[in-house]
N, C-alpha and C positions, 0 to 999 in steps of 0.2 A: 048099341054101345056095349062095350065089353066091361067086365068088372074091373079091370085094371085101370081104366080111365076114371072110374067113379071113385076109387080109393086114393088117388093121387092128391097130394096136398097142393095148395096154391103156392106158387113161387114167390119168395120174398126178395124184393130188390133192395140193395143197399142204398142208403140215402147219400147223396153227394154232400161232401163237407163244405163248409163255408169258404175255406181257403183252397185255392187251387193248388194241388201238389206239384211241386217242381221236381225235377230230376235230382237224385241225391248228389250232394256237392262233393266233387272230387278234391283230394288234397292238392295243394298248390305245388307245382313242380319247381325245383330249384337246381341250380347248376352245381355239380359235384366236381371237385378238383380231381385230377387224375392222381393215382397213388405216386408218392415220391419214389424216386429211383431207389431200388433196393441197395441198402448199404452193404458194403463188404465187411466180412468178419476179420479181415487181415489186421487192422490196427489192434483189435482186441486180442487176437492170437499172439501178435508180436509183443504186446504189453505183458501178457501172461508168461510168455517164454522168457522175457527179460527179467521179470520178477523171480521166476524159477531159477534162472541162471545166477542171479544175484544171491539168492538164498543158498544155492549150492556152493558158490565161491565163498560166501561168509562162513558156511559150515566147514569148508576145507581149511580156511585160514584159522578158524577157531581150533580145529583139531590139530593143526600144525603147531600153533602156539601152546596148546596143552601138552603136546609131545615134547616140545623144547623145554617147557617148564618141568616136565617129569625128569628129563635128563639132568637139568640143573639141580633139581631136588636130590637126585641120586648122588651127584658129585658132592653136594653139600652134606649129605648123610655120611658119605665116606670120609670127608674132611672132619666132620664132627666125631666120628669114631676114632680117627687118628688123634685128635686133640684130647679125647677122653682117655685114651691109652697113655698119651704123654702126661696128662695131669696125674693119672694114677702113678706113673713111674716117678714123677717129681715129688708127689706126696709121700711115696715110700722112701725116697732118698731123704726128704726132710725129716721124716720120723726116725730114720737111721741116724741122722746127724744130731738129733735131739737126745739120743740115748746118753745116759750118764757116763758110761765108759768111753764113748766116743768124745764127749765134751772134755773129759779129763785128759785124754790123749792130746787133743788139739790145744788145750790150755798149756800143757807141759811143753808142747812144741813151740809155743810162743813165749816161753820163759816164765810162765806163771807157776806159783807154788801153792799147795793146798793151805788153807787157812788153819791155824791152830785153834785154840780155844777162842771163844767170842767174848767181847766186852761191850759195855754200854757207856755212852757218854751222857752224863747228867748235865743238862744245860743250865740249871739254876745256879750251880756253883762251879761248873766247868771241870768236874772230876771224872775220872774213868773208873768204872766199876767192873768187876769181873777180872778174868785172867787174860788180858790182852797183851799179846807179844807180837813182835815183828814176824813176817813170813819167814820160813826156813829156807 
């Protein structure tokens, strides 16, 4: 006998388990529905383009209204400047008509005469005090 055979250890056999091992359980198969038909992107694209077109039209209308308002404001500013000039001219004419020399000339043209000395009427006894005379 050779030395190799003498050194070899005895083989150990595994013990059988009490339950017989069954094959590993496979997952249960189930029916899978086929994928739904692919939806087209056309409605989404049309909706996006409609929203974009609506926004552009709204911006155009808003811009047009602002431009029209700007023209109207300009015409009102011009009218306001004209009215301010007219008011200034009328105010100057009024000031000129209030001048004492102008008032005297217009009063004389209407037949009025300058007052002489002044007098006062005393109500308690009904007498006139001062140097009151008729107009000249």
